[in-house]
C-alpha positions as CSV (number, residue, x, y, z in Angstrom):
1,M,125.7,-58.9,187.0
2,P,127.6,-55.8,188.2
3,L,131.3,-55.2,187.4
4,T,133.6,-57.6,189.4
5,P,137.0,-56.0,189.6
6,K,139.9,-58.5,189.5
7,L,143.5,-57.5,190.4
8,K,146.9,-59.0,189.9
9,A,149.6,-57.7,192.3
10,C,153.4,-58.3,192.2
11,V,156.2,-56.8,194.2
12,A,159.5,-55.4,193.0
13,D,162.6,-53.5,194.1
14,K,163.2,-55.4,197.4
15,C,159.5,-55.4,198.3
16,T,159.3,-51.5,198.1
17,K,157.0,-51.4,195.1
18,L,153.6,-52.8,194.4
19,I,152.8,-53.3,190.7
20,L,149.0,-53.6,190.1
21,T,147.4,-55.0,187.0
22,D,143.5,-55.1,186.3
23,T,142.6,-58.6,185.2
24,T,138.9,-58.1,185.1
25,G,138.5,-58.7,181.4
26,L,136.0,-57.6,179.0
27,Y,132.2,-58.1,179.4
28,N,130.7,-61.3,177.9
29,V,127.3,-62.3,178.9
30,T,128.2,-66.0,179.3
31,T,131.8,-66.1,180.0
32,N,132.5,-62.9,181.9
33,P,129.3,-61.1,183.0
34,G,131.4,-59.2,185.6
35,G,133.7,-57.7,183.0
36,W,134.2,-54.1,181.6
37,G,131.6,-52.9,179.1
38,A,128.0,-52.4,178.8
39,P,125.8,-53.0,180.8
40,N,128.7,-52.6,183.4
41,P,131.0,-49.5,183.6
42,T,132.9,-48.9,180.4
43,G,135.9,-47.1,181.7
44,S,137.2,-43.6,182.7
45,G,134.4,-41.9,180.7
46,D,131.7,-43.0,183.0
47,V,130.3,-40.2,185.0
48,G,131.8,-40.0,188.5
49,F,134.5,-42.7,187.7
50,K,137.0,-43.3,190.5
51,G,139.5,-46.1,190.8
52,S,141.5,-46.8,194.1
53,Y,143.0,-49.6,196.1
54,S,143.8,-50.2,199.7
55,L,146.6,-52.3,201.2
56,D,145.9,-54.2,204.4
57,G,142.9,-52.0,205.3
58,A,144.9,-48.8,205.1
59,A,143.5,-45.6,203.6
60,D,142.5,-45.8,199.9
61,V,145.1,-44.8,197.3
62,G,143.7,-43.3,194.1
63,I,144.6,-44.8,190.8
64,S,144.8,-42.3,188.1
65,S,142.0,-42.5,185.6
66,S,144.5,-42.3,182.8
67,Y,145.2,-46.1,183.3
68,F,141.6,-46.7,182.3
69,A,140.8,-46.4,178.7
70,N,137.3,-45.0,177.6
71,P,136.1,-47.6,176.9
72,V,138.3,-50.3,178.4
73,V,139.2,-52.6,175.5
74,A,141.9,-54.8,176.9
75,A,141.4,-58.0,178.9
76,E,144.3,-56.9,181.2
77,F,146.0,-53.6,181.7
78,S,148.6,-51.9,184.0
79,L,147.3,-49.9,187.0
80,G,150.8,-48.5,187.8
81,E,153.6,-48.9,190.4
82,Y,153.1,-47.7,193.9
83,A,155.8,-47.3,196.7
84,H,155.1,-49.5,199.7
85,T,157.5,-51.4,202.1
86,L,156.0,-54.7,202.4
87,A,157.0,-56.9,205.4
88,D,157.2,-60.7,204.8
89,G,153.7,-62.4,205.0
90,W,150.2,-62.1,203.7
91,H,148.7,-58.8,202.5
92,T,145.2,-58.1,201.4
93,I,144.6,-55.6,198.5
94,T,141.0,-54.3,197.9
95,Y,140.4,-52.9,194.5
96,T,137.5,-50.4,194.2
97,I,135.7,-49.0,191.2
98,E,133.1,-46.2,191.6
99,T,130.8,-44.6,189.0
100,A,127.6,-42.4,189.5
101,A,125.5,-44.9,187.6
102,H,126.8,-48.2,189.0
103,G,127.9,-47.1,192.5
104,Q,130.9,-48.8,194.2
105,V,132.2,-52.3,193.6
106,T,135.2,-54.0,195.0
107,G,137.3,-57.0,194.5
108,T,139.9,-58.4,196.9
109,T,143.1,-60.3,196.3
110,K,145.8,-61.7,198.7
111,I,149.5,-61.9,198.1
112,F,152.3,-63.4,200.0
113,T,155.7,-61.6,200.2
114,Y,158.9,-63.1,201.4
115,C,161.7,-60.7,200.3
116,N,163.6,-60.7,203.6
117,I,163.5,-64.3,204.3
118,K,164.5,-65.0,200.6
119,C,167.5,-62.7,201.2
120,C,168.5,-64.5,204.3
121,V,168.2,-68.1,202.9
122,F,170.2,-67.2,199.7
123,S,172.9,-65.6,201.9
124,K,173.1,-68.8,204.0
125,M,173.2,-70.9,200.8
126,L,176.3,-68.8,199.7
127,E,178.0,-69.6,203.0
128,M,177.9,-73.3,202.0
129,K,180.6,-72.8,199.4
130,S,183.1,-72.5,202.2
131,L,182.1,-75.5,204.2
132,D,184.2,-78.5,204.6
133,L,181.6,-81.2,203.7
134,C,183.4,-83.9,205.5
135,K,183.9,-81.9,208.8
136,E,180.8,-79.7,208.9
137,T,178.0,-82.1,208.3
138,E,175.7,-80.6,211.0
139,K,176.0,-77.1,209.5
140,L,175.4,-78.6,206.0
141,A,172.3,-80.4,207.3
142,S,171.0,-77.1,208.9
143,Y,171.4,-75.2,205.7
144,M,169.6,-78.0,203.7
145,H,166.8,-77.8,206.3
146,L,166.6,-74.1,205.8
147,W,166.4,-74.5,202.0
148,T,163.7,-77.2,202.4
149,L,161.6,-75.0,204.6
150,Y,162.0,-72.1,202.2
151,K,160.9,-74.1,199.2
152,S,157.9,-75.4,201.4
153,L,157.1,-71.7,202.1
154,I,156.8,-70.9,198.4
155,Y,154.6,-74.0,197.7
156,A,152.3,-73.3,200.6
157,A,151.9,-69.7,199.6
158,N,151.3,-70.5,196.0
159,G,148.8,-73.2,197.1
160,C,147.1,-70.5,199.1
161,D,147.5,-72.4,202.3
162,A,147.7,-69.3,204.4
163,D,148.1,-71.0,207.8
164,Q,150.9,-73.3,206.6
165,A,152.7,-70.5,204.9
166,T,152.5,-68.4,208.0
167,D,153.7,-71.2,210.1
168,I,156.7,-71.8,207.8
169,L,157.5,-68.2,207.7
170,S,157.7,-68.1,211.5
171,R,159.9,-71.1,211.7
172,L,162.2,-69.4,209.1
173,N,162.4,-66.1,210.9
174,K,163.6,-68.0,214.0
175,L,166.4,-69.6,211.8
176,C,167.0,-66.2,210.0
177,P,166.4,-63.4,212.5
178,A,165.5,-60.0,210.8
179,A,168.8,-58.5,211.8
180,T,170.6,-60.7,209.2
181,T,168.4,-59.7,206.3
182,G,168.8,-55.9,206.0
183,G,170.3,-54.5,202.9
184,C,171.7,-57.7,201.2
185,G,170.0,-56.7,198.0
186,C,167.5,-59.4,197.2
187,S,164.5,-58.6,195.0
């Protein structure tokens, strides 16, 4: 079986950095036939070796071959940090490995980011500290509704229910317009 690249992606610094990790693992004929190592590519020493990724179908971004050992000996290793400003929502990352002997193979992963909406929801939660709980019950109820939607968004995204996560994000954006989220420092 050919190499089957696997990728883990995380965001950092207010959704302005993408941190990539190769999670392909090492070759094992029974438990991981798509892993690194003979008969699959072994790492950066393979002739014509190139690693790259693309975000949401944009142009490929090269990954320095210095991230890939020769041979790869770790089940998981860093592929570095890359500057991107990610809007809230789903993103598709395609991870590509190419060698002269094995050709090009790709793996795809999806991530869901929600930095701006998190910032807005947390700001609204802080506003609750100044509420008079006896007199402002409607406002309290709206904040609790916002919090419930936010937690549902996270559960839907983690459960890979793309449609539900997208729907909840849309509903949250109506309650927390983008103008309220800029620069409040959430990560």
